[in-house]
N, C-alpha and C positions, 0 to 999 in steps of 0.2 A: 339873435343870441344862439339859436339852434345851430346855425352853421359854425359859430365860434366854438361851441362845446362838442361838436361832432368829432373833433380830433382828440379830445381828452381820453376817452376809453382806449383807443388804439395805442396812444402814447403810454398810458398807464400799464397796459399789458406788455408792451415792449420793454419798458423799464423794469417791470417785475421779473421778466424772463432773464434779462441781462444781469440783474443783481443776484438772482438765485443761481445762475450758471457760473459766477465768478469762481475761478479755481484757486485763487490765493488772495491775500489781503491787498496786494498791489493792484491787481485787476479789479477788485471790489472798489478800491478808492477811485480808480479811473471811472468806473460806472457811476459812482456817487456824483463825481464832478460833472459828468455828462448830463445827468438827469435832475438831481436835486441840489447841486452845488450852487454857489453864488452866480455862476454864469451858465447854469444848466437849463435844460429845456423847460422845466416847470417854472423856473424863475422868470424866464422870458414870457412864458404863458400867462403868468400873473400880471405882467406889464400890459398885456393886451386888454385887461379889464377896463382900462381908461377909455377904450372905444365903445364901451357899452353905455346904455342909458342908466340913469340913477336907479331906476326901478329894477333893472336886470342885474346890476353889479352884486348885490348881496347874495343872491342865489348862486350865481356863477362862482363867486369867490369861495362860497361854502363847498361847492363841488370840487374845486381845484385843491383846496386845503385838505379835504378828506382823502383825495387821491394821494397827495404828497405825504400825509401822515401814514397811510398804509404802506407807502414805499419806504419810509424811514423805519417802520417796524420790521419790514423785510431786511433792510440794511443792517439793523442791530442784530437780528437773529442770525443772519449769515455771517456776520463778523465774529460772533461768539463761537459758531461752528468751526470756522477756519482757525481761530486762536486755539481752540481745544485740539484740533487736528495737529497744529504745529507743536503743541506741548507733548504729544505722544511721540516717543522716539521711533525712528524708522526701523532701527534694529532692536529686538527685545533685550532688555537689561537683565543680567544675572545678579539678583539681589543677594545671593549667597557669597559672592566674592568679597574678600576683605576690603575694608575702606582704605582710603589714602592715609587717614590719620588714626593711629592706634591709641585707644583710650588707655591711660595709665592704669596699671593694676598688677596684681601678683596672683599666682596660682595658690589655691588653698593648701595649707600644709599637708593635709591628707593626700591631695593630688600630687604634691611634690614627692612624698614618700612612695606613693604607688608607682609613679613614673620611675623612681630609682629602683624599686623592686623589679619592675618589668624589664628595665634596662639590664639589670644583673642577670636575669634568667635568659634574656635574648642572647647574651654573650656566649651561652653554652647551648644554644640551639632550641630553646623552647618557644612555642607559639602561644599566642593569647587566645583563649576561648571565652565564650559568654553564654548565658542562658537566662531563663525567666526567673524573676523574683517571686512570683506567685507559682507555687509548685503543687504537685500531687504527692500523696504519701508514697507512692511506688518509687519515684525517682529520689525523693528526699530520705526515705527510710527503708522500704522493703528491698529495693535493689541493692542497697548498701548493707544488707545482712543485719539490719537493726530489728530485733524481735518486737512483736506487738506490745509486749509488756515493758518495753524499755522506758525508763523515766523521761527521756527526751521527747517521747511521743505524747506525754500527758499535757492536758490543756494548761496546766500551771507553768509549763516550760515553753510551749510552742503556741504561736498565734494562728488559730484556725479561722477560716472565713465563715462567717455566719450565713447560713442558708445555702452554702455551696458544699456538697458532699466531698470529703476527702481532699479539700483544697486548703492550702496554708501558705504562710510567708516562709520562705526557705530559711532553715536554721543554720545552713552552711553552704558553701559553694561546691561541696562535694556532689551535689545533685547534678551539676554540669558534667562532672566526671562520667556519670552514667550515660548522659545524653551523647557525649562524644564517643564513648566506647561502643554504644549501640550502632552508631553510624560509620565509624572508622575502623578499618582493619589495622592491627598492630604492624609496626611499632607506633607508639603514641608518646608524644612529649609536649605537654601543655602546662600552662599556668592559667588560673581562673580567678581574677580579682573581681570583687563585687560586694554589694550591700547584703547583709543578712540580718535576721530578726530573732530575738529571743526575749522571753519574759525575765529580764535580769537587770535590775538597777539597784543592787544591794548597797553599792558604795560608789565613790567618785571615780572608780576605775572601770565601772560597768555601765552599759547603756542598752536600752531595748533594741536599738538599731546600731549597727557598727559595720565595719568593713573587714573582709577577710580575703586572704589569697591562698589558693591551694596549688600545689605542684604535683604533677602526675607523670610518671615515666614507666612505660611498658615496653619490654623488648625481650629477647632471649638472653638468658643468663644474667639478668639484673639481680644485684645482691644488696644486702644492707651496707656493704662498703661503698657502693655507688650512692646510696642515700646519704650516708654520713659525709662523703666528699662534697656532694652537692650542697648540703646544708651549710657546711663550713665555708664554702666559697661564697654563697649568697650572703650570709651574715657578716662575713668580713668585708664584702662589698658595701654593705649597708651601715655597719657599725664600727668599722676600723680593722686594721690588720692585727690588733692585739686580742681579737675575739678568740675565745676557746669554747668548745662545744662538748657536752657530754649527754649520753643517752641513758635514760632510766626506764626499766620495764614498766609497762602500763597496759591498759585494756581499751581497745576500740573495737566495735563490732565489725568494722569493715577492713581491718588490717590484722595480720598475724604473721610474725610477732609485731607487737605494738610498743611504742616508746613515747615518753615525754622528753622533750629537748630542753636542757638547761644551757645557758651561756653565761660567760663572764667576760668583762673587760673593765677598762678604767671607769666607765660610767656606772657599772654595777657596784664596783667597790666604793665609788663616791657616795652611793646610796647607803653604804654601810652593810652591804651584803656580799657574800662570796659567790653565790650562784643565783640565777633568776630563771624561773620557768618561762619559756617563750613560745613553744609550739608543740604540737602533737604530730606523730608520724608512724609509719610502719610499712610492712610489705603487704600489698593488696591481697585480701583474703581470697582463697580459691573459689569460695561461694560467689563472690562478686563477679569473678571472671565467668563462672557458669551462667550467672543471670544475664550477661551481655553476649553470651555465645563464644567466649574465648576458651581455648583449650589450656587449662591451667598446668598440664604436663609439658607444654611447649613454651608458654609465656609466663614471665614473672614481672613484677613491677612494684614500685613504691609510691606512696603518696604522703605529703605532709602539708599542714595548713597552719596559719597563724594570723593573728589580728593585726591589721595595719595601724590602727590607733595605738596599739601597744608599742610598736616600733617608733611611731612619732612621739609618743609620750616619753620614751626613753631618750630618743635623740635630742629632743628639745627641752627636756626637764619639766614637762607638764604634769601636774598632779591631778587635774580634774578633767575627765574625758568630755564633760558637757561643754567645755570651752570651744570644742571643735564645731559645735552645732548652734551656737548663739549668734553667729554672724556679727560679732562685735569687731568693728574695724580697728580698734585699738589693739586687740589681740591678733587679728589676722595680719595687720601691717608689720608685725615683727618677723615675718618669715619670707 
């Protein structure tokens, strides 16, 4: 019996090495057939048990079966490794690429209106700027010539962050105006769409969070006439060619002179009104230019801003601003 089993260990070692070295599944299957398949070396080895005595057979069979079981475990482990290797693509996949099948859906009505506004401004050479929604008091108020005792800076009007000194949720996108002017030399021609926050939910036309867009143009010899012409162009692009615009004197701390913008068209008259307030605007205050290092004797500019929800509500005849945020597919599917 000893001579018969002397071959078992070398055969087992050779089989183990060949199975573990298999480079792919095809080579692994060949190794399996050679060693532990129906016609493999270990199968033929088992057939030699008949030449042993009845007393020697059980112990020899146990040794051969143990060696074969160990090789089958190596075979299973190596097969799993090779299958996993085959599943990993040889070239890295870019999972940010669009899929082959587009899931049906529509843009949110506020996104549609924002895209239309941006498109109108781009026609006349404006670039899009962006900035943080969590702001500091300097960029949101101080640099915009808003005095410390202004009502907009009170806690009942503005969301201040608890435990963070002088940090707040921006009340307008005008804070981005300051950030751009600090970094860019004139001329400047930008629009700033974005989400803003105010403590205001007095009725169905106000919400604590809403979207605003600001336009800013700074250059030499910029006048109120440039401002009015731009406003008329943009609102006719958005609301139709029958739009008429009028300016009324107003007060904003960061513009001088300042105006409220009213407009009228068929939609306004359908509501039973002659004019509707739509935006605020004015010539950039010299103090704002000083705060960002511009020479107000050489540069002039205008700024105006309005709520995107207000435009969407007028365009689509929506009476309640909260509908934009409820994610009701019955509502959203209409646009």
